[in-house]
N, C-alpha and C positions, 0 to 999 in steps of 0.2 A: 502496500499503499505504500501511493507515494506521500509526501512528507506534506504534500499545503493541506488546511480545509475551506474545504467548497459550501456552501448554502447559499441555498434554494426555499422558497415560499408561494403558499396559491393560498389566493382567498376563498373563504365557503360562501361563493349569496347564489350555489346553488346544487343542479344536480351536475358532475361529471361526463361527457362524451368523449367524446372518439379521438377531441379536436385536445384536449389536455393526456390524455392518454398518447400522442403519438406525437405531441409536440413536446410536452413536457415528460415524464411518463419513463416512457422508454430508455433514455440521455438520464435521467437518477437510476434506474437502476444499472442500466453500465458505471455513470457515475463511483455507486457506494459499492465498486469492489475494486478501484482504483485511489481513491480517498477519504480522508475523515469527513463527514458525510452529516453534516445539519441539515434534516424537513421541515418545513415551520406551515405552521398555520396561519394562513397570518389574520385571524381574529377581528383584528382591529382594525387592520385594512380597511375593510371589509366596510364599515360603517363610511368610511367615507365619498361613499356613491350611494352609500343603500341605509344614510344614517332615519331614511323615514318613514323607512319600507317594514313592510308588516313579512320579517322573511323568521325563520324559528333556523337561528346561529344553533341551536349547542344541536339541534341533529344534525345540520350542517360540517359541523364538527367532525361529529363524532363519526359523521357515515360518507365521508374525504376520508379520516382515518382507514376504515376497512376500506377502500375502493382501493390510498397506495397500500395497501400489504396485500386488495388481492391483484394488482397486478403485479407483483415483484417488488418493493418494496423490505426490508430485509431490517423487521426494528432488530438485529444479531448483529449487524455490520451495518445502521446505519440511525443516526437519534432524530426521532421523532420527538418534538413537541408543541404545542400553544403556545403561541405570542403571548396570548394576556393571561399564563401562567406566570410567567416569565416579566415583574415588576421593571428593570432593570431597564428594560425597551422602551417604560416610556420614562427612564430619568434618562436614562445620553440620550434621548431626543429631548425633553428640555434642558438640558446643558450645551444641546448641539444649538438650540437654537436663539443660544445666550451668542454666539458666531457665525450667525449662518448672515448670510444677505439677502434680503426682501428678494431684491432683484433676480437672484441666482434661482429664485423656489420660479420666480414667474417667466425663465427667459428657457422656462421646459417645455418642447416644444406638447408635450400632451397636454400641458395643462391649457392652453384655448383649445387643441383640439380636440380631449372628449367637453372640454362642454360647448362647444359644439355638438357637437353625438349626442348627448345626453341632455337638450335644450328644456325633455319634461319637468329633471330638474332641477330643481338651486344647488346649482354647489361655487358658488358665492359665499366659502364658508371657510377660515382656515386648516382646518381639517382638509380639504378638500389642494386648499392649496399648501400645503405641508408635507403631505403625504410621501414628497421624495424624500424626504426629511427623517419621517419613521422609517421609513425604509432603509435611512443609510444607516440610523442606529443601528436598524435591524442586524447589519450586516456587517457596522466597525462592535459589536459588543462578541463577540465571537470572533474577535481575532479569524476573522475568513480573508485566507489570502487568495481565492479563487472566486467566482460565477460565476454561473452557466447566464448567460447573453445569449441570445437575439441578438442579430445586424441590428437591429429596429431597436431593442433595449438597453443597446450599450450607450445613449445620450444621462441614461435615467445614472449606470454604473460610474460614468466621466462625473455626475456635479459628485455623485457619494465621495470619488478621490479630491475631488477640491475640495470639500471640505476637511476630510483628511486632512486633508493638506495644512489648511487654512488651521486646524486647530494644533496644531506638532507647532505651526510657525507660531502663533498665539501667541505660546501659554514655553517656546521656549524648549519645545523638548520631543528635539529631532525622533519618530523612529518608535514614539512612544504609544500614537492609534498603526495598525498596522493600517498600510495603503490596497487594497483589495486589487487587482489584475482579472480585469473578461476573460468568460475561459469558452469561446465564442464553440455553443452549437453546430455540429454537421448540418452539410441544409439540408433542407426538405421544405417539401412542397410545402402546403398551409392548409390544414381541411378545412373546406369551406362548407357552408348552406346550404345540402339535402335540395336548395328551391331557387338560394339563385348565387350561382359562378362569379358574383361578383362581392358576395358577403361572409367575413369569415364565422363557422360553427360558432354558435353564443347560445349561453343558457339562457343569455335575456331573452333571449329570440321570442315571441310570442303563438310563434306553431312548432309543436314539439314534431310535426312530423322534420323537420329541418333540421334535426342532429339525432347521433346516432347514440344513444344514454348508454355510461354502462353498464347499466344496467334494466338495458333492454334486451325481456325473451326471445326467441327464437322464430318467434308469428313477430315482433313487430320490426324486427331488422330488415322479416324477408320481406312485409308491407310496405316499410319506407322506404328500400330500398328497390320495386318493379317503380314503386310512387313522385320516386325519388326525377327531377327533371330532366331530361337530355337537348335533344335537338330534332329537327324529321332528317337530318342527314346521317347517314351510313356509320360502322363502325370508325375511325384513322383509320390511312395507310403507315407503316413502318414512318416517316419519314413529313408528315404531314403535321402543321404550327394549331397547336391551339391558340395560339393568340386570342382567336375569334370563336372558342365555344370551350366559354370557361365550367357551361357545368359539366362539361363527354372531359373533359382537361382535369376536372375535383373529383370524378372516379375514377377516372384509369392513377391516376396522382392518389387514391385512398389503399386501391387494389396495389400496387407496385411495391409502397410501404406494407401490409403485411403480408407483400407475398415479397418481402427484400430481393426487391430489384427494379432496374433505370425501369423511370419510365418509356423511354426506344422498346425496348424489350418488351412491355404489357401491351404495348401498340401494336406491335409482331405479332405477339399470341395470338388476340382478335385481332387484326385484320383482315376483314370481307365477311366476319358474320354477323350478328345479330344482336344488338341492344341487349333483349332478351338473355339474350347465349349468356353475355356479356358477365347482366346481372345475378344471375343464378347463377355463378362461377363469384361472385362476389361479395353474393350475400352467405353464401356456407363458407367462404373465406375470414366472414367477419363474427360469424355462428362461434367456429371457429374456436375465434381467438375473446369475442369477451362472452361469454358462453360458462368461460372455468371464470370471468370475476366478477357478471349475476348469480 
């Protein structure tokens, strides 16, 4: 096991789905065998956008941990914990807030992006503005040297690094707070909605038909894939560009990920075949992967 400690967390705001498994949990499962891995349920972070919502947080937390272990997160090789049970997160957040410029938080791109996307919610709160600061405290309090991030998440870690460096400089204690490094995840295609290939699969989607939940049974999985949006064209040829066929690209991407092969290999496998044949094969593969979890 390598020397670095890895830390990552997830907000318990609803049912976990295929996007979580594909984008996060598969990576965590690999990392737990290579690093000193800390994985936490970020229940305080759930309030940054859901503070006024009637969610069963206690059930969400326990269900999330059960799903993690069902997918392969091993409590014997990983440290699993709930954020709110460790008050030092809040204490360090408070201390860091004394020296972090507000302008740094206002410059975080997701601050304005999320306000535009979630216009039905009142996000003019310090909790929402300051969530990257709490996120920094989450990382720094455990002296995590590595943080798994996707390319689009690196901005948050850069802010965390700046906050840590400023603290060390302000108090003339070079090296006191460990400056974390990004652990860029392997390139993967995003899992998109089954009803709209341009939107990310999301637990907040009003239609349950748009996601494959980790708790879905065989009947639900088969039904959802049958009804998943495609188009009127035939299955793509091996060399076809799928940029203008987002729903087809999404379904082929899911198949490729679960079967551990490239998109090109999947296109070649189903070239010239009917969508019904492909969807049946995809359903079988999903049932095989999801059933042991559900």
